[in-house]
C-alpha positions as CSV (number, residue, x, y, z in Angstrom):
1,M,-26.0,-13.8,-2.0
2,P,-24.9,-16.0,0.9
3,L,-28.1,-18.0,0.8
4,A,-28.0,-18.3,-3.0
5,A,-24.4,-19.5,-2.8
6,S,-25.2,-22.2,-0.2
7,A,-28.2,-23.3,-2.3
8,L,-25.9,-23.8,-5.3
9,I,-23.6,-26.0,-3.2
10,V,-26.4,-28.1,-1.9
11,L,-28.0,-28.4,-5.4
12,A,-24.6,-29.5,-6.8
13,L,-24.3,-32.3,-4.3
14,L,-27.9,-33.4,-4.8
15,L,-27.3,-33.7,-8.5
16,L,-24.1,-35.8,-7.9
17,A,-26.1,-38.1,-5.6
18,W,-28.9,-38.5,-8.0
19,D,-26.5,-39.3,-10.8
20,A,-24.6,-41.8,-8.6
21,S,-27.8,-43.5,-7.7
22,R,-28.9,-44.2,-11.3
23,P,-29.1,-47.9,-12.3
24,H,-25.8,-49.2,-13.8
25,R,-27.5,-50.1,-17.0
26,A,-28.6,-46.4,-17.5
27,G,-25.0,-45.4,-17.3
28,R,-23.5,-42.3,-15.8
29,D,-24.1,-38.9,-17.5
30,A,-20.9,-37.0,-17.6
31,R,-22.7,-33.8,-18.4
32,I,-24.5,-33.9,-15.1
33,A,-21.3,-34.5,-13.2
34,V,-19.6,-31.6,-15.0
35,F,-22.5,-29.3,-14.4
36,A,-22.6,-30.2,-10.7
37,V,-18.9,-29.6,-10.3
38,V,-19.3,-26.1,-11.9
39,L,-22.2,-25.3,-9.6
40,L,-20.1,-26.5,-6.6
41,L,-17.1,-24.3,-7.6
42,V,-19.3,-21.3,-8.3
43,G,-21.3,-21.7,-5.1
44,G,-18.2,-22.3,-3.0
45,S,-16.4,-19.2,-4.4
46,L,-19.4,-17.0,-3.9
47,R,-19.9,-18.3,-0.3
48,V,-16.2,-17.7,0.6
49,A,-16.4,-14.2,-0.9
50,A,-19.6,-13.3,1.0
51,G,-17.9,-13.8,4.4
52,P,-16.8,-10.7,6.3
53,T,-13.4,-12.3,6.6
54,F,-11.8,-15.1,4.5
55,L,-12.0,-17.5,7.5
56,D,-15.7,-16.8,8.0
57,G,-16.3,-17.4,4.3
58,V,-14.4,-20.7,4.3
59,V,-16.3,-21.9,7.4
60,A,-19.6,-21.0,5.8
61,A,-18.7,-22.8,2.6
62,L,-17.7,-25.9,4.5
63,A,-20.9,-25.8,6.5
64,S,-22.9,-25.6,3.3
65,L,-20.9,-28.5,1.8
66,G,-21.5,-30.6,4.9
67,V,-25.2,-29.9,4.8
68,G,-25.2,-30.7,1.1
69,L,-23.4,-34.0,1.7
70,L,-25.9,-35.1,4.4
71,A,-28.8,-34.1,2.1
72,A,-27.2,-36.1,-0.7
73,S,-26.8,-39.2,1.6
74,L,-30.6,-38.9,2.3
75,V,-31.3,-39.0,-1.5
76,L,-29.1,-42.0,-1.9
77,A,-30.9,-43.8,1.0
78,L,-34.3,-43.0,-0.5
79,R,-33.1,-44.4,-3.9
80,R,-31.8,-47.5,-2.1
81,T,-28.1,-46.8,-2.8
82,S,-25.5,-46.9,-0.1
83,P,-25.4,-43.4,1.5
84,R,-22.4,-44.3,3.8
85,S,-19.6,-42.4,2.1
86,F,-21.7,-39.2,1.6
87,F,-22.9,-39.3,5.2
88,I,-19.5,-39.9,6.8
89,L,-17.9,-37.2,4.6
90,G,-20.7,-34.8,5.5
91,I,-20.2,-35.3,9.2
92,L,-16.4,-34.9,8.8
93,V,-16.8,-31.6,6.8
94,L,-19.2,-30.2,9.4
95,A,-16.8,-31.1,12.2
96,L,-14.0,-29.4,10.3
97,A,-16.2,-26.3,9.9
98,G,-16.9,-26.3,13.6
99,A,-13.2,-26.7,14.5
100,L,-12.2,-23.9,12.2
101,R,-14.9,-21.6,13.7
102,T,-13.8,-22.5,17.2
103,A,-10.1,-21.9,16.4
104,G,-10.9,-18.6,14.7
105,A,-12.8,-17.4,17.7
106,L,-10.0,-18.4,20.1
107,L,-7.3,-16.8,18.0
108,Q,-9.3,-13.7,17.2
109,P,-8.3,-10.8,19.4
110,R,-11.4,-9.9,21.4
111,T,-11.0,-6.2,20.4
112,A,-10.9,-6.9,16.7
113,E,-13.8,-5.3,14.9
114,L,-15.3,-5.1,11.5
115,A,-17.4,-2.1,10.3
116,L,-20.7,-2.4,8.4
117,L,-22.2,0.4,6.4
118,V,-25.9,0.2,7.3
119,E,-28.4,2.4,5.4
120,L,-31.8,2.8,7.1
121,G,-35.0,3.6,5.4
122,P,-36.1,7.2,5.0
123,D,-38.4,7.1,8.1
124,D,-36.4,4.7,10.3
125,R,-34.2,5.4,13.3
126,I,-31.1,3.5,14.5
127,E,-32.7,3.2,17.9
128,E,-35.2,0.7,16.4
129,L,-32.2,-1.7,15.9
130,A,-30.9,-1.2,19.4
131,R,-31.8,-4.7,20.7
132,L,-30.3,-6.4,17.7
133,L,-27.1,-4.4,17.9
134,D,-26.7,-5.0,21.6
135,R,-27.2,-8.7,21.1
136,H,-24.1,-8.8,18.8
137,G,-22.0,-6.4,20.9
138,A,-22.2,-3.7,18.2
139,R,-21.8,0.1,18.5
140,Y,-22.6,2.7,15.9
141,E,-22.1,6.3,14.7
142,R,-23.4,8.3,11.8
143,A,-21.2,7.7,8.7
144,F,-21.6,11.1,7.1
145,P,-22.5,13.6,9.9
146,T,-22.2,16.7,7.6
147,V,-25.0,15.4,5.3
148,T,-28.5,16.3,6.4
149,R,-31.7,14.6,5.4
150,A,-32.6,17.7,3.3
151,M,-29.3,17.3,1.4
152,D,-29.5,13.6,0.7
153,I,-31.8,11.2,2.5
154,D,-29.8,8.1,1.6
155,L,-26.4,9.3,2.8
156,A,-27.9,10.9,5.9
157,Q,-29.3,7.5,6.9
158,V,-26.0,5.6,6.7
159,Y,-24.4,4.4,9.9
160,L,-21.1,2.9,10.6
161,V,-21.8,-0.2,12.8
162,Y,-18.8,-1.6,14.5
163,V,-19.1,-5.3,15.5
164,P,-16.7,-7.9,16.8
165,A,-15.3,-9.7,13.8
166,R,-16.6,-13.1,14.9
167,S,-20.2,-11.7,15.0
168,A,-20.1,-9.6,11.8
169,E,-21.6,-12.2,9.4
170,A,-24.4,-13.1,11.7
171,L,-25.3,-9.4,12.3
172,A,-25.0,-8.5,8.6
173,A,-27.4,-11.4,7.8
174,A,-29.9,-10.3,10.5
175,L,-29.8,-6.7,9.3
176,R,-30.3,-7.7,5.7
177,A,-33.4,-9.7,6.8
178,D,-34.9,-6.6,8.5
179,R,-36.4,-5.2,5.3
180,E,-38.7,-3.0,7.2
181,N,-35.9,-0.8,8.7
182,V,-32.8,-1.5,6.6
183,D,-32.3,-0.6,3.0
184,D,-28.7,-1.7,2.5
185,V,-25.9,-3.4,4.3
186,T,-22.3,-3.4,3.0
187,I,-19.0,-4.4,4.6
188,N,-16.9,-1.3,4.9
189,R,-14.1,-3.0,2.9
190,S,-10.8,-1.7,1.8
191,I,-10.3,0.3,-1.3
192,G,-7.0,1.8,-2.4
193,L,-4.3,2.3,-4.9
194,E,-3.8,0.1,-7.9
195,P,-0.7,-2.2,-7.7
196,P,2.4,-0.3,-8.7
197,V,3.4,-0.5,-12.3
198,R,7.0,-0.5,-13.5
199,V,7.7,0.3,-17.2
200,P,11.5,0.4,-17.7
201,A,11.5,1.4,-21.4
202,A,12.5,5.1,-21.9
203,E,10.0,7.3,-23.8
204,P,11.2,9.4,-26.8
205,A,12.0,13.1,-26.3
206,P,9.0,15.3,-26.8
207,G,10.7,18.1,-28.6
208,L,10.5,21.8,-27.9
209,A,8.3,23.0,-25.0
210,Q,6.4,26.3,-24.6
211,A,7.0,26.3,-20.8
212,N,10.3,27.1,-19.2
213,D,10.0,24.4,-16.5
214,P,13.3,22.4,-16.5
215,L,11.6,19.0,-16.7
216,A,9.1,20.0,-19.4
217,T,11.5,18.7,-22.1
218,E,11.2,15.2,-20.5
219,Q,7.4,15.2,-20.5
220,W,6.5,13.3,-23.7
221,A,2.8,13.4,-22.4
222,L,2.5,17.1,-23.3
223,A,3.6,16.5,-26.9
224,L,1.3,13.5,-27.5
225,S,-1.8,15.1,-25.9
226,G,-1.6,18.6,-27.3
227,G,-0.2,20.1,-24.1
228,H,2.2,22.4,-25.9
229,A,-0.6,23.7,-28.1
230,A,-2.8,24.3,-25.0
231,H,0.1,26.3,-23.4
232,A,0.3,28.4,-26.5
233,L,-3.3,29.3,-26.3
234,L,-3.5,29.7,-22.5
235,Q,-0.5,32.1,-22.1
236,D,-2.5,35.0,-23.5
237,L,-5.8,34.1,-21.8
238,R,-7.3,35.0,-18.4
239,P,-9.8,32.6,-16.8
240,A,-13.4,33.6,-15.8
241,R,-12.3,32.2,-12.4
242,K,-10.0,29.6,-11.1
243,A,-11.3,26.0,-11.1
244,R,-10.8,23.8,-8.1
245,V,-9.5,20.3,-8.7
246,A,-9.8,18.0,-5.6
247,I,-7.3,15.2,-5.4
248,I,-8.8,12.3,-3.3
249,D,-5.8,10.2,-2.5
250,T,-3.0,9.8,0.1
251,G,-2.8,13.6,0.7
252,V,-0.8,16.3,-1.0
253,D,2.5,17.9,-0.1
254,A,1.1,21.5,0.0
255,A,4.6,22.9,0.7
256,H,6.1,21.5,-2.5
257,E,8.0,24.2,-4.4
258,D,6.1,23.5,-7.7
259,L,2.6,23.3,-6.0
260,A,2.6,25.8,-3.1
261,A,1.4,28.6,-5.4
262,T,-1.6,26.6,-6.7
263,F,-2.6,24.7,-3.6
264,R,-5.6,25.9,-1.7
265,D,-6.0,25.1,2.0
266,S,-7.8,21.8,2.5
267,P,-7.8,18.8,4.9
268,A,-4.9,16.8,3.5
269,R,-1.8,19.1,3.3
270,T,0.8,16.4,3.8
271,D,1.5,13.1,2.1
272,R,3.5,10.3,3.7
273,H,3.0,8.0,0.7
274,G,3.7,10.2,-2.4
275,H,1.0,9.0,-4.8
276,G,-1.4,11.9,-4.0
277,T,1.4,14.5,-4.5
278,H,2.4,12.9,-7.9
279,C,-1.3,13.1,-9.0
280,A,-1.6,16.7,-7.8
281,G,1.4,17.8,-9.8
282,I,0.0,16.3,-13.0
283,A,-3.4,18.0,-12.3
284,G,-2.2,21.5,-11.4
285,A,1.5,22.2,-10.7
286,A,2.4,25.8,-11.4
287,T,3.7,26.0,-15.0
288,N,6.2,28.3,-16.7
289,N,7.5,29.3,-13.3
290,G,11.1,28.1,-14.0
291,L,10.7,25.2,-11.5
292,G,10.2,21.5,-11.8
293,M,7.7,20.1,-14.2
294,A,4.8,21.4,-16.3
295,S,1.1,20.7,-16.1
296,L,-1.6,22.4,-18.1
297,N,-2.0,25.0,-15.4
298,W,-0.2,27.9,-17.2
299,E,1.4,30.1,-14.6
300,G,-1.0,28.7,-12.0
301,R,-3.7,31.0,-13.3
302,F,-6.4,28.4,-14.2
303,V,-6.5,25.7,-11.5
304,E,-6.1,25.5,-7.8
305,V,-5.5,22.1,-6.2
306,T,-7.0,20.7,-3.0
307,G,-6.2,17.5,-1.1
308,Y,-8.5,15.0,0.7
309,G,-6.8,12.1,2.4
310,A,-9.1,9.2,1.8
311,L,-6.1,6.8,1.8
312,D,-3.5,6.3,4.5
313,A,0.3,6.1,4.2
314,T,0.1,2.6,2.9
315,G,-2.3,3.6,0.1
316,L,-5.4,2.0,1.7
317,G,-8.7,3.5,2.6
318,T,-12.3,2.2,3.0
319,L,-15.5,2.7,1.2
320,E,-16.6,5.1,3.9
321,S,-13.3,7.2,3.8
322,V,-13.5,7.6,0.0
323,A,-17.3,8.4,0.1
324,Q,-16.6,10.9,2.9
325,A,-13.8,12.6,0.9
326,I,-16.1,12.9,-2.1
327,I,-18.7,14.5,0.1
328,D,-16.2,16.9,1.7
329,A,-14.7,18.0,-1.6
330,T,-18.2,18.6,-2.9
331,Q,-19.2,20.7,0.1
332,D,-15.9,22.6,-0.3
333,A,-17.0,23.7,-3.8
334,A,-14.8,21.5,-5.9
335,D,-15.3,21.8,-9.7
336,V,-13.5,18.5,-10.5
337,I,-12.9,15.5,-8.3
338,S,-9.9,13.3,-9.3
339,L,-10.0,9.6,-8.1
340,S,-6.8,7.6,-8.8
341,L,-7.9,4.6,-6.8
342,G,-10.2,1.7,-7.1
343,D,-11.5,-1.8,-6.4
344,Y,-13.2,-4.6,-8.3
345,A,-16.8,-5.4,-7.3
346,P,-19.5,-7.2,-9.4
347,V,-22.1,-4.9,-7.8
348,P,-20.9,-1.3,-7.2
349,P,-21.2,-0.5,-3.4
350,K,-24.3,1.6,-2.9
351,V,-22.6,4.1,-0.5
352,L,-20.0,4.9,-3.1
353,A,-22.6,5.3,-5.9
354,D,-24.6,7.6,-3.6
355,A,-21.6,9.8,-2.8
356,V,-20.9,10.1,-6.5
357,D,-24.5,11.1,-7.2
358,F,-24.3,13.6,-4.3
359,A,-21.4,15.3,-6.1
360,R,-22.9,15.1,-9.6
361,E,-26.2,16.7,-8.4
362,R,-24.1,19.7,-7.3
363,G,-22.3,20.1,-10.6
364,V,-19.1,18.4,-9.8
365,I,-17.3,16.6,-12.6
366,L,-15.8,13.3,-11.5
367,V,-12.8,11.6,-13.1
368,A,-11.5,8.2,-12.1
369,S,-8.6,5.9,-13.2
370,A,-9.8,2.8,-15.0
371,G,-7.4,0.4,-13.2
372,N,-4.1,-1.3,-14.0
373,G,-5.3,-4.9,-14.3
374,N,-5.3,-5.2,-18.1
375,R,-8.9,-6.3,-18.0
376,D,-12.4,-5.0,-18.6
377,A,-13.1,-2.0,-16.3
378,W,-16.8,-2.9,-16.2
379,N,-16.4,-4.1,-12.6
380,H,-13.8,-1.5,-11.5
381,V,-15.2,1.1,-9.1
382,P,-15.5,4.0,-9.0
383,S,-14.6,4.3,-12.7
384,N,-17.7,2.3,-13.7
385,L,-20.2,4.4,-11.8
386,E,-22.8,6.4,-13.7
387,G,-21.6,9.8,-14.8
388,V,-17.9,9.2,-14.0
389,I,-15.3,9.9,-16.7
390,A,-13.2,6.7,-16.8
391,V,-9.6,7.2,-17.9
392,A,-7.4,4.5,-19.5
393,A,-3.7,4.9,-20.0
394,V,-1.6,5.1,-23.2
395,D,2.1,5.1,-23.9
396,A,4.1,7.6,-26.0
397,Q,3.0,5.9,-29.2
398,G,-0.6,6.4,-28.3
399,R,-1.1,2.7,-27.8
400,K,-3.0,1.2,-24.8
401,A,-0.5,0.8,-22.0
402,P,0.1,-3.0,-21.4
403,F,-1.3,-2.7,-17.8
404,S,-4.3,-0.5,-18.5
405,N,-7.9,-1.7,-18.2
406,T,-10.2,-1.3,-21.1
407,T,-13.2,1.0,-20.9
408,A,-15.2,0.4,-24.1
409,R,-18.3,-0.9,-22.1
410,L,-18.4,2.2,-19.8
411,S,-20.5,5.3,-20.7
412,R,-17.7,7.9,-20.6
413,P,-14.4,6.3,-21.7
414,I,-11.4,8.5,-22.5
415,A,-7.6,7.9,-22.5
416,A,-4.5,9.9,-21.5
417,P,-0.8,9.5,-21.0
418,G,0.1,7.1,-18.2
419,V,3.5,5.6,-18.9
420,N,6.7,7.0,-17.3
421,I,5.0,10.2,-16.3
422,V,7.1,12.9,-14.6
423,S,5.6,14.7,-11.6
424,L,6.1,15.7,-8.0
425,A,7.3,13.8,-5.0
426,P,7.1,15.0,-1.4
427,A,9.8,17.2,0.1
428,N,10.4,19.1,-3.2
429,G,11.2,15.9,-5.0
430,Y,10.3,14.7,-8.5
431,A,9.6,11.2,-9.7
432,T,8.4,9.1,-12.6
433,M,5.4,6.8,-12.2
434,S,3.2,4.7,-14.5
435,G,-0.4,3.8,-14.2
436,T,-4.0,4.9,-15.0
437,S,-3.5,6.8,-11.7
438,M,-1.3,9.2,-13.7
439,A,-3.7,9.4,-16.7
440,A,-6.7,10.4,-14.6
441,P,-5.3,13.6,-13.1
442,F,-4.1,14.7,-16.5
443,V,-7.8,14.6,-17.6
444,S,-8.9,16.2,-14.3
445,G,-6.4,19.1,-14.8
446,L,-7.6,19.6,-18.4
447,I,-11.2,19.7,-17.3
448,G,-10.2,22.2,-14.6
449,V,-8.7,24.5,-17.3
450,L,-11.8,24.1,-19.4
451,R,-14.1,25.0,-16.4
452,A,-11.9,28.0,-15.6
453,L,-12.6,29.3,-19.1
454,A,-16.3,28.3,-19.0
455,P,-17.6,27.9,-15.4
456,D,-21.0,26.7,-16.6
457,L,-19.5,23.7,-18.4
458,S,-21.4,20.6,-17.4
459,A,-20.0,17.1,-17.0
460,E,-21.8,16.1,-20.1
461,D,-20.4,19.1,-22.1
462,A,-16.9,18.4,-20.8
463,Y,-17.0,14.7,-21.8
464,T,-18.5,15.6,-25.2
465,I,-15.7,18.1,-25.9
466,L,-13.0,15.6,-24.8
467,H,-14.4,12.9,-27.0
468,E,-15.1,15.0,-30.1
469,T,-11.7,16.7,-30.0
470,G,-9.8,13.5,-28.9
471,L,-7.3,11.6,-31.0
472,V,-8.4,8.4,-32.7
473,V,-5.7,5.8,-32.1
474,E,-5.1,2.1,-32.7
475,D,-6.9,1.1,-29.5
476,T,-9.7,3.7,-29.5
477,D,-12.3,1.0,-29.7
478,R,-11.0,-0.5,-26.4
479,I,-10.1,2.7,-24.4
480,G,-11.8,5.6,-26.0
481,R,-10.1,8.6,-27.7
482,V,-6.9,10.1,-26.4
483,V,-7.4,13.6,-25.1
484,D,-6.0,16.5,-27.1
485,A,-5.7,19.4,-24.7
486,G,-5.1,22.1,-27.4
487,A,-8.1,21.1,-29.4
488,A,-10.2,20.9,-26.3
489,V,-9.2,24.4,-25.2
490,R,-10.0,25.7,-28.7
491,A,-13.4,24.0,-28.7
492,V,-14.3,25.7,-25.4
493,L,-13.2,29.1,-26.7
494,D,-15.3,28.6,-29.8
495,R,-18.2,27.6,-27.7
496,Q,-17.8,30.8,-25.6
497,K,-17.7,33.0,-28.7
498,Q,-20.9,31.3,-30.1
499,A,-22.6,31.9,-26.8
500,G,-22.1,35.6,-27.1
């Protein structure tokens, strides 16, 4: 992409020079100028985005602009038109790029590093890159040490390569050029929580609740999504086994009064942010226990919750930390992985797609929030990855929440309540939040209940049931159907009866 972006910049300037050098009697062609400007803007944007840091991207874009201006001045000279202005501007732009690079190098702390995720070919060894890595002052370690080559050859061959920030772009380019040894190079960029959403309007009262949890009467989501009907069915049922729902997030307050009975020991037992605990409550808080709020986990019999801290106390993680959490949850026998996080990327990062495939191949059902940007979730990862159930958010009237991304172009779209959702907060607290982050664990918890009743339920079966039993609403063509928990539970029970 960096070379293609630079080529667009140079091509745009060559077109402008060619148009400027045309005889006056031929006239200027405005279409050429407009097309060239569009190419220049697209190329410049892509070149800036391709840099490991914003400054590196700007410097690279300026360098490409300077080279393009000098090339354009040559075209003007060959066509016997004065090249002076293009030539001088090109020199000035190149000088500015050099000055910015020098200033960046001087201001950059010498210890500052960037991390690259480097995937080697199946038969290659990191030692084969030793000279190149040494030349750029890089060090490395295996990204996913618990994954053997027999488990997954791609993930087993991924290394975290730490390099001084000022050398990251050059090293990444050199690694990408080594097609004999290197299959993929990705900046280990940040990924995290969606921007917080505030929805001040109060939701209508949901009516009578089956559960005796004090906050159940404030949970409109249970009424809209068939939660009360699900409770009525589940109170007389026993699961085939408990299903394990893994919350990949900021951690989970395992000691919370409404979660302690359903939390299973796992790496992230604390939560300094609160987002992960809120999601965990929606997915599996103990219900009908006379405390707090209600999930679909009737009396805690159907779902156990685990926590994996892919995100820190600020709500940020990296591609590697999220991929590692997916791998860890899979190796800890999760039935469902709930991902209320995301980023936008034109091309999904391979390492994240590989981690999702690792989980899917082992029977894990993955659910992800669709994002809060009120845009198409086509570029929103991980909800756009193959096999992931992408969850949009609706309000109490069943309409698409104003902030929710749309999911119509994704393969497994579904919707669930995501506005003013009551759930847990750390230190035995309770809070109301809005977002597709809240909708995703509702679906994860429901799938957990379905798997507890039918442990052989596949991801395809689960999505088919949610879709076929879901509620058709005004915005279904944009966000999928809204889950109906009671109807989904009945469908699984009917399926079990038919199976024998």
